[in-house]
N, C-alpha and C positions, 0 to 999 in steps of 0.2 A: 540943880539937882532936885528931883522930887522927893517927897517925904518917904515913899515906899523904898526907893533905892537907898536913901539915907539910913532907914531902919535896917535894911538888909545888910548894908556895910557894917553897921555897928554890931549886929548879931554875929556876923561872920568873923569880925575882928576879935571876938571873945573866944573863938575856938582855939584851943591850944595847938601850936605848931603851924597854924595857918597865917600867912602874911599877905597883906594887901599893899601893893606898891604900883607906881606908874611904870609902864613899859618904856624903857630907854628915854628918849627925849619926846615922848608923846603924852597925850592926856588919856590914854587907854589904861584903865585900872585893872590890874591883873591879880589873881590869887595864886600864891605859891604854897606848896605843902612839901616839906623836905627838899626845898630847892627846885622843885618841878612845877611848871605852870599847869594848873588844873582847871582854870577858868578865867574869863575876862568879861567885863561889862561892855555892852554895846551902848555908847553914849547916845542919849536922846531916845532910847527904846527901853521898855521894861524887860530886858533880856539879859541872861547870864549864859554865855557860851561856855559849856562845861565839857571837860574830857571825861566821858563815861564809857567804860568798857561794855561791849555788847552783852556779855553774860550778866552784868549788873542791871542793865536796862531791861533785859528779859525777866530777870528774877523779881524786879520791882515793877513790872508791867508798865513801863514808861511809854509804850506805843511807838508809833512812827515818829521820826525826828521832825520837829517844827521847822518850817521853811521861813527863815528870816530874810528880810530885805538885804541884810548884810552878806548873806551866803545863800542866794537863791538856788544855786546849782550843786549844793553839797550832796554827795552821795548818801543814800540812806544807810549805807554800811559804815559811814564815818564814825570814828570814835568821838568826835565832837558833836554835842547835842545842845540845842538851844532850850533853856529853861526860862519860862516867862513868869512874871509876877504882876498881878493887877489888883491885888487886895492885900490887906494885912494878913489874912489867912494864908494866901499864897506865899507871902514872905516867910511866915512861920513854918509852913510845909517845906519850903525850899531849904531852909536851915536844917530841918530834920533830915531831909534827903542828903544834903552835903555831909552831914555828920556820919550818916550811914555809909556813904560813898568812901569817906576817909577811913572809916573803921574796917570796911570790908575789902577795899581795893588798894589802899595806899598805906 
């Protein structure tokens, strides 16, 4: 696991009500909030596949969904959106965005 993902996991684990756990018998790390999966990491890629309602995406100007190699044909209308992190600033920004998402939508 790279340092950025490790930092992101640590910061997310500190958010009240957010749980990080493996999906069933896999190595897919998922995030749950109030018992509902809201995101999961793509192993080997700096990506967090996140459930983001369209209104939230528009309100926060998230732009077009990123095309991941894991989901190349995902509809641009999908509630699932790939969030990438390639620097420490990206990690910090992503944590802020997740906190806003939880406060506004969940």
